C-alpha positions, -999 to 999 in steps of 0.1 A, spaced: 120 -95 -486 134 -89 -452 115 -120 -439 129 -141 -467 164 -129 -461 160 -136 -423 149 -171 -431 176 -179 -456 204 -164 -437 194 -170 -400 222 -178 -377 217 -182 -339 235 -159 -316 254 -188 -302 262 -221 -319 278 -252 -303 312 -258 -315 305 -294 -322 276 -284 -345 298 -261 -364 325 -286 -370 300 -314 -378 283 -291 -404 317 -281 -418 327 -318 -421 294 -326 -439 300 -295 -462 333 -309 -472 316 -343 -481 289 -325 -501 314 -305 -520 336 -335 -529 307 -360 -537 288 -333 -555 318 -325 -577 322 -363 -583 284 -365 -593 285 -334 -615 315 -347 -634 299 -380 -642 291 -388 -679 255 -380 -691 257 -402 -722 265 -433 -704 242 -426 -674 272 -430 -651 252 -415 -622 229 -445 -623 255 -465 -606 262 -439 -579 253 -442 -542 226 -415 -546 207 -431 -575 195 -461 -554 175 -441 -528 162 -417 -554 147 -444 -576 118 -454 -551 110 -418 -547 109 -414 -585 87 -444 -589 64 -433 -561 59 -400 -579 43 -417 -608 17 -431 -584 12 -399 -566 6 -379 -597 -16 -405 -615 -49 -387 -605 -37 -357 -625 -37 -373 -659 -12 -390 -682 13 -362 -686 16 -357 -649 18 -394 -643 48 -396 -666 65 -365 -653 55 -371 -617 84 -394 -610 110 -369 -619 90 -341 -604 88 -357 -570 124 -367 -571 134 -331 -575 105 -314 -555 105 -336 -523 139 -322 -511 128 -286 -518 95 -292 -498 116 -306 -469 139 -276 -472 110 -252 -469 100 -270 -437 136 -267 -423 135 -230 -430 101 -220 -418 95 -245 -389 131 -251 -377 148 -219 -388 177 -240 -401 190 -227 -434 220 -251 -433 196 -281 -434 177 -263 -461 209 -258 -481 216 -295 -478 182 -303 -492 189 -279 -521 221 -300 -527 199 -332 -527 175 -316 -552 204 -306 -574 217 -342 -573 182 -353 -583 183 -330 -614 217 -344 -623 202 -379 -618 173 -371 -642 193 -354 -668 207 -385 -684 172 -400 -685 160 -371 -706 191 -372 -728 185 -409 -734 150 -403 -749 163 -392 -782 181 -425 -790 172 -449 -762 200 -472 -751 198 -475 -713 181 -505 -698 153 -493 -675 136 -510 -647 115 -529 -671 146 -547 -683 142 -530 -718 154 -498 -733 128 -472 -739 124 -478 -776 99 -505 -768 79 -482 -745 79 -473 -708 104 -444 -710 90 -413 -693 109 -389 -713 102 -402 -747 65 -396 -739 69 -363 -721 93 -348 -745 72 -361 -774 40 -346 -759 60 -313 -756 74 -315 -792 110 -318 -779 118 -354 -785 143 -345 -813 160 -321 -789 162 -346 -760 199 -345 -758 200 -308 -756 173 -308 -729 194 -335 -710 225 -312 -712 205 -282 -701 191 -301 -671 226 -312 -662 239 -275 -663 209 -265 -642 217 -292 -617 253 -280 -615 241 -245 -609 219 -257 -581 248 -275 -566 270 -245 -566 242 -223 -551 236 -250 -523 273 -252 -514 277 -215 -514 247 -211 -492 258 -239 -468 293 -225 -467 281 -190 -458 259 -204 -431 288 -225 -417 311 -195 -417 286 -174 -399 280 -201 -374 317 -205 -369 318 -169 -360 291 -173 -333 305 -207 -319 307 -210 -281 
């Protein structure tokens, strides 16, 4: 437990003033943009037109390929899984290898945004309306969450699942910002 706390809250004895102010500026951007993304409408999939959606999409699609050897279910969920998990893996690397909890908090923010990005996709599975990469809505096939939630017996509750995912993403966003804010505050106290 002490090692985990030391990793999550590590602050060097001295931090350059430029690094502190750069991180504070980035934190402000993450707070403002995160708030904007969290407030976007799930039903209309408003986040799909956001700046963050475009770079998340190739990661999502690669996840389907990466998880293909593990069967149909993992192939289907693999896109969303990689989209959410990749930033967490990178955050773990920042923590363990670089001892940089601020960078890890930023990757947690990225993962939270990925959850927010996936939530409308899950919501849409109950009554597909959004045009997907195939150029069709999911009612004619190729909708990950119709298949995944159907396999789990949750298709009739897809909208509830989508809203729950959104709330979880918002909670992750709050935790990431609080964590990053604490690190910046402690680094500010140790600036040189």
